[in-house]
PARONU-372781 format. One record per residue (C-alpha): residue number from 1; x negated, y negated, z. Coordinates in Angstrom, 3 decimals, padded with zeros to 6 digits. Example, Ala and Ser with C-alpha at 12.3 -4.5 7.8 and 13.67 -1.06 7.14 Angstrom:
2
resi c1 c2 c3
1 -012.300 004.500 007.800 $
2 -013.670 001.060 007.140 $
//
This chain:
240
resi c1 c2 c3
1 -008.654 005.653 -013.102 $
2 -010.708 002.780 -013.695 $
3 -010.003 -000.928 -012.687 $
4 -010.884 -002.784 -015.754 $
5 -008.566 -003.809 -017.928 $
6 -005.846 -003.062 -016.030 $
7 -003.192 -004.676 -014.663 $
8 -002.604 -004.753 -010.762 $
9 000.142 -006.063 -008.878 $
10 -000.698 -007.139 -005.124 $
11 002.141 -007.820 -002.506 $
12 000.894 -009.959 000.456 $
13 -001.714 -011.391 -001.988 $
14 -001.608 -014.682 000.245 $
15 -004.501 -013.532 003.227 $
16 -006.377 -011.145 004.709 $
17 -006.337 -007.379 002.844 $
18 -003.957 -008.607 000.592 $
19 -005.758 -012.020 -001.170 $
20 -009.657 -009.261 -000.466 $
21 -007.766 -007.107 -002.894 $
22 -006.705 -009.959 -005.585 $
23 -010.506 -010.793 -005.200 $
24 -011.707 -007.280 -005.789 $
25 -009.492 -006.200 -008.807 $
26 -011.252 -009.409 -010.500 $
27 -014.328 -008.648 -009.833 $
28 -013.781 -004.979 -011.375 $
29 -012.850 -006.198 -014.503 $
30 -008.969 -006.326 -013.602 $
31 -007.210 -007.504 -017.207 $
32 -004.263 -009.087 -015.271 $
33 -003.746 -009.099 -011.681 $
34 000.233 -010.251 -010.314 $
35 -000.139 -011.511 -006.601 $
36 003.029 -011.480 -004.675 $
37 003.558 -013.662 -001.848 $
38 006.424 -015.452 -000.517 $
39 004.761 -018.727 -000.850 $
40 003.209 -019.821 -004.287 $
41 -000.395 -019.208 -004.931 $
42 -002.879 -021.426 -006.892 $
43 -006.039 -019.617 -007.943 $
44 -008.863 -020.585 -010.322 $
45 -008.783 -017.225 -012.492 $
46 -006.806 -017.234 -015.497 $
47 -006.319 -013.629 -014.770 $
48 -004.153 -014.216 -011.605 $
49 000.108 -014.593 -012.112 $
50 001.499 -015.570 -009.121 $
51 004.546 -013.978 -008.065 $
52 007.180 -015.113 -005.457 $
53 008.233 -012.119 -003.701 $
54 009.391 -011.325 -000.642 $
55 009.641 -007.756 -000.301 $
56 012.932 -007.436 001.864 $
57 014.627 -009.987 -001.139 $
58 016.493 -007.631 -003.885 $
59 016.567 -010.279 -005.870 $
60 012.909 -011.690 -006.421 $
61 011.835 -008.456 -006.470 $
62 014.081 -008.017 -009.438 $
63 012.759 -011.717 -010.515 $
64 008.658 -010.303 -010.405 $
65 010.086 -007.142 -011.980 $
66 010.966 -009.345 -015.032 $
67 008.195 -011.293 -015.069 $
68 005.926 -008.460 -015.869 $
69 005.101 -006.617 -019.007 $
70 002.795 -003.972 -017.978 $
71 001.607 -002.464 -015.061 $
72 -000.470 000.329 -014.197 $
73 -001.312 -000.062 -010.479 $
74 001.068 -001.067 -007.479 $
75 -000.635 -001.741 -004.333 $
76 002.403 -002.000 -001.680 $
77 000.219 -003.944 000.965 $
78 002.671 -006.581 002.374 $
79 003.487 -005.949 005.813 $
80 004.443 -007.146 009.430 $
81 002.954 -006.309 013.030 $
82 004.538 -008.088 016.142 $
83 004.024 -006.861 019.486 $
84 006.963 -005.212 021.547 $
85 007.999 -002.382 023.636 $
86 011.059 -000.882 021.949 $
87 013.617 -002.512 023.863 $
88 014.495 -004.756 021.117 $
89 016.506 -002.739 018.133 $
90 016.399 -005.663 015.933 $
91 012.214 -005.742 015.938 $
92 011.935 -002.373 015.112 $
93 014.419 -003.058 011.984 $
94 012.593 -005.828 011.099 $
95 009.584 -003.618 010.784 $
96 011.190 -001.260 008.820 $
97 013.178 -003.648 006.276 $
98 009.209 -005.070 005.503 $
99 007.011 -002.406 006.437 $
100 009.111 000.952 005.312 $
101 012.234 -000.082 002.853 $
102 010.131 -003.129 001.076 $
103 007.548 -000.747 000.125 $
104 010.086 001.869 -001.293 $
105 012.438 -001.323 -002.988 $
106 009.168 -002.554 -004.685 $
107 008.176 000.682 -005.634 $
108 011.707 001.929 -007.137 $
109 011.696 -001.210 -008.723 $
110 008.186 -001.315 -010.628 $
111 008.549 002.883 -010.980 $
112 009.602 002.587 -014.986 $
113 006.441 000.487 -015.796 $
114 004.138 003.164 -014.099 $
115 005.345 006.210 -014.880 $
116 005.028 004.484 -018.544 $
117 001.375 003.729 -017.795 $
118 001.257 006.768 -016.311 $
119 -000.517 004.723 -013.266 $
120 -000.827 004.398 -009.504 $
121 001.193 003.346 -006.422 $
122 -001.298 002.287 -003.750 $
123 000.485 001.795 000.654 $
124 -001.036 000.664 002.979 $
125 000.156 002.354 005.770 $
126 -002.718 002.701 008.215 $
127 -004.026 004.868 011.051 $
128 -001.269 004.496 013.625 $
129 000.636 005.980 011.045 $
130 -000.476 009.290 012.909 $
131 -000.887 007.884 016.634 $
132 000.868 005.102 017.927 $
133 -000.805 002.090 019.214 $
134 001.512 001.633 022.385 $
135 001.517 -002.061 022.436 $
136 002.990 -002.265 018.483 $
137 005.407 000.804 018.763 $
138 007.606 -000.894 016.233 $
139 005.150 -000.579 013.870 $
140 003.584 002.233 014.239 $
141 007.105 003.863 013.646 $
142 007.229 001.986 010.702 $
143 003.711 002.524 009.132 $
144 004.783 006.608 009.858 $
145 008.000 006.278 008.366 $
146 005.737 004.646 005.504 $
147 003.445 007.193 005.084 $
148 005.988 010.232 005.173 $
149 007.734 008.095 001.940 $
150 004.041 007.943 000.173 $
151 003.576 011.911 000.659 $
152 007.144 012.323 -000.423 $
153 006.945 010.037 -003.445 $
154 003.485 011.776 -004.466 $
155 005.173 015.192 -004.773 $
156 008.290 013.532 -006.639 $
157 005.971 011.535 -009.059 $
158 003.450 014.374 -009.634 $
159 005.311 015.426 -013.045 $
160 005.638 011.934 -014.579 $
161 002.032 011.583 -013.966 $
162 002.056 008.575 -011.498 $
163 -000.567 009.029 -008.758 $
164 -000.015 007.913 -005.137 $
165 -001.956 007.132 -002.528 $
166 -002.172 006.533 000.733 $
167 -004.312 003.595 002.668 $
168 -005.164 004.475 006.271 $
169 -006.330 001.589 007.430 $
170 -008.312 000.579 010.700 $
171 -008.828 -002.191 012.895 $
172 -009.413 -004.869 009.709 $
173 -010.479 -008.563 010.752 $
174 -007.140 -010.109 010.037 $
175 -004.461 -012.555 011.219 $
176 -002.674 -009.250 012.486 $
177 -005.540 -007.851 014.711 $
178 -006.481 -011.775 015.846 $
179 -005.325 -010.264 019.760 $
180 -007.306 -007.461 019.192 $
181 -011.444 -007.724 021.029 $
182 -012.748 -004.531 019.229 $
183 -014.958 -003.974 016.130 $
184 -012.947 -004.580 012.906 $
185 -014.325 -004.432 009.242 $
186 -013.823 -007.469 006.811 $
187 -011.326 -007.590 004.377 $
188 -013.471 -007.353 002.019 $
189 -014.856 -004.106 002.772 $
190 -011.711 -002.472 002.968 $
191 -010.302 -003.891 -000.377 $
192 -013.977 -002.319 -002.064 $
193 -013.323 001.094 -000.296 $
194 -009.606 001.132 -001.089 $
195 -010.351 000.604 -005.321 $
196 -013.405 002.979 -005.051 $
197 -010.519 005.617 -003.633 $
198 -008.460 004.973 -006.303 $
199 -011.271 005.287 -008.966 $
200 -011.851 008.573 -006.853 $
201 -008.509 009.462 -006.906 $
202 -008.430 010.122 -003.576 $
203 -004.875 010.876 -002.192 $
204 -005.502 009.714 000.941 $
205 -008.047 006.912 001.599 $
206 -009.814 006.171 004.625 $
207 -011.354 002.462 003.822 $
208 -013.253 001.463 006.798 $
209 -015.532 003.308 009.796 $
210 -012.976 003.560 012.184 $
211 -010.439 005.191 010.056 $
212 -012.960 007.492 008.099 $
213 -013.176 009.170 011.568 $
214 -010.646 011.115 010.877 $
215 -011.061 012.168 007.232 $
216 -012.673 015.203 007.146 $
217 -010.176 016.346 010.206 $
218 -007.281 015.223 008.124 $
219 -008.053 016.629 004.382 $
220 -009.411 019.878 005.765 $
221 -006.339 020.364 008.773 $
222 -002.622 022.115 008.701 $
223 -000.963 019.449 007.912 $
224 -002.651 018.553 005.114 $
225 -002.182 021.704 003.631 $
226 001.454 022.039 004.361 $
227 001.657 019.091 002.710 $
228 000.541 020.742 -000.717 $
229 002.528 024.075 000.249 $
230 005.602 021.796 000.476 $
231 004.674 019.820 -002.816 $
232 004.034 023.153 -004.690 $
233 007.963 023.222 -003.997 $
234 008.759 020.310 -006.561 $
235 008.469 021.864 -010.461 $
236 006.210 019.804 -012.656 $
237 008.899 017.908 -014.282 $
238 010.852 014.279 -014.242 $
239 011.996 013.538 -010.962 $
240 015.861 013.170 -010.749 $
//
């Protein structure tokens, strides 16, 4: 998979990693970049098409599908992260609505186009999918669920020729981490590493120095071996 000439859709494209992914796709020669965001975006590059896209809004997802003629790479980047202590069910549901069901809904809607192109799905999850930060537990729970969704889709869609990547992002200098006084990677460097991982066909992408610490132990660990063992149970044919 190379990005040059491809059609790429990025959700949550208005800022942070999403905005950097749009710029990196253009830098690598993407033929068309669909920038999904809740508010209209203006971009000087004619290859960019804005999509009004709230990933929790089924009508907006369907309207976005109707505007996309072909698609090679879907990047589910839109997300929400709020401080909480699990005392409010509504906060947990809010995270699941965006980070889990939003990813699921957008993926299902664009799957026919991705199947046609034998393309790729890239889900930006988080290091917190592996271990929660106790001050953002609802976020961590939703990302753990999104990671499991990603692994499940990877097995189920392999027979259709659709590759599914998980991005296990560490601390990045975005609005989402503004309150954390810790070393952070730049969105641009993370975006570059994400596309490197896609082009290298890495199942799980660790795009920054903090997450890269986990890469070797994860790829050679028992949990990853078990994922591959379970995936082998799925016959190499189109999923129902």
